C-alpha positions as CSV (number, residue, x, y, z in Angstrom):
1,M,0.1,0.0,0.0
2,G,1.5,3.6,-1.0
3,G,1.9,6.6,1.0
4,A,-1.0,9.0,0.2
5,L,-0.3,12.0,-1.4
6,V,-0.6,15.2,0.2
7,N,-1.7,18.4,-1.9
8,A,1.0,20.6,-2.9
9,G,-1.6,23.9,-2.9
10,A,-2.1,25.9,-0.2
11,M,-3.7,24.8,3.2
12,D,-6.8,26.7,4.4
13,L,-6.6,26.3,8.0
14,D,-10.5,26.8,8.5
15,E,-10.5,23.6,6.9
16,L,-8.1,21.8,8.8
17,F,-8.9,23.1,12.4
18,P,-12.5,24.0,11.4
19,D,-13.9,23.5,15.3
20,K,-10.6,25.4,16.6
21,P,-10.8,29.0,16.6
22,D,-8.6,29.0,19.1
23,D,-6.1,26.7,18.1
24,P,-2.4,28.3,18.2
25,L,-1.5,27.5,14.8
26,T,-4.4,29.2,13.5
27,L,-4.0,32.6,15.7
28,L,-0.3,32.6,14.5
29,T,-1.6,32.8,10.8
30,K,-4.0,35.5,11.6
31,Q,-1.7,37.8,13.1
32,D,-1.1,41.2,12.2
33,L,2.8,41.2,10.8
34,D,2.5,45.2,10.3
35,P,4.1,45.7,13.9
36,F,7.3,43.7,13.7
37,S,10.2,44.8,12.7
38,V,12.9,43.5,9.9
39,H,14.8,41.7,12.9
40,E,11.5,40.2,14.4
41,L,10.3,38.9,11.2
42,E,13.4,37.3,10.4
43,A,13.4,35.7,14.0
44,R,10.3,34.5,13.5
45,I,11.5,32.6,10.2
46,A,14.1,30.9,11.3
47,I,11.9,30.0,14.5
48,L,9.1,28.8,12.0
49,E,11.8,27.1,9.6
50,A,13.0,25.3,12.7
51,E,9.6,24.1,13.7
52,I,9.0,22.7,10.4
53,A,12.1,20.6,10.5
54,R,10.7,19.1,13.6
55,V,7.4,18.5,12.3
56,K,9.3,16.9,9.2
57,A,11.5,14.6,11.5
58,K,8.0,13.4,13.3
59,L,6.5,12.8,10.3
60,A,9.4,10.6,8.9
61,S,9.6,8.8,11.9
62,S,6.1,8.2,12.0
63,V,6.0,6.8,8.4
64,N,9.3,4.6,8.9
65,F,7.5,3.2,12.1
66,R,4.2,2.1,10.4
67,A,5.9,1.3,7.2
68,S,8.2,-1.3,10.0
69,A,5.1,-2.7,11.3
70,D,3.5,-3.1,8.2
71,E,6.3,-5.2,6.9
72,L,6.2,-7.2,10.3
73,F,2.8,-8.0,10.3
74,K,2.4,-8.1,6.7
75,K,0.5,-11.1,5.5
76,T,2.3,-13.9,3.2
């Protein structure tokens, strides 16, 4: 069974978290960026890139764990 392809287009967070208007990710994406300085925006990007790397590592770990489990319990 192959992995599902993820939509490469932009995701609408209202679709991803429809019942969670106070979700931190939803609030983060709706935050007004106008008050931030260039330095603050650069710092924010660095933090978000580090979070993306952390999520990608977790995703890879989960996919590898699932593949290992599938291999262990596959029917012959």
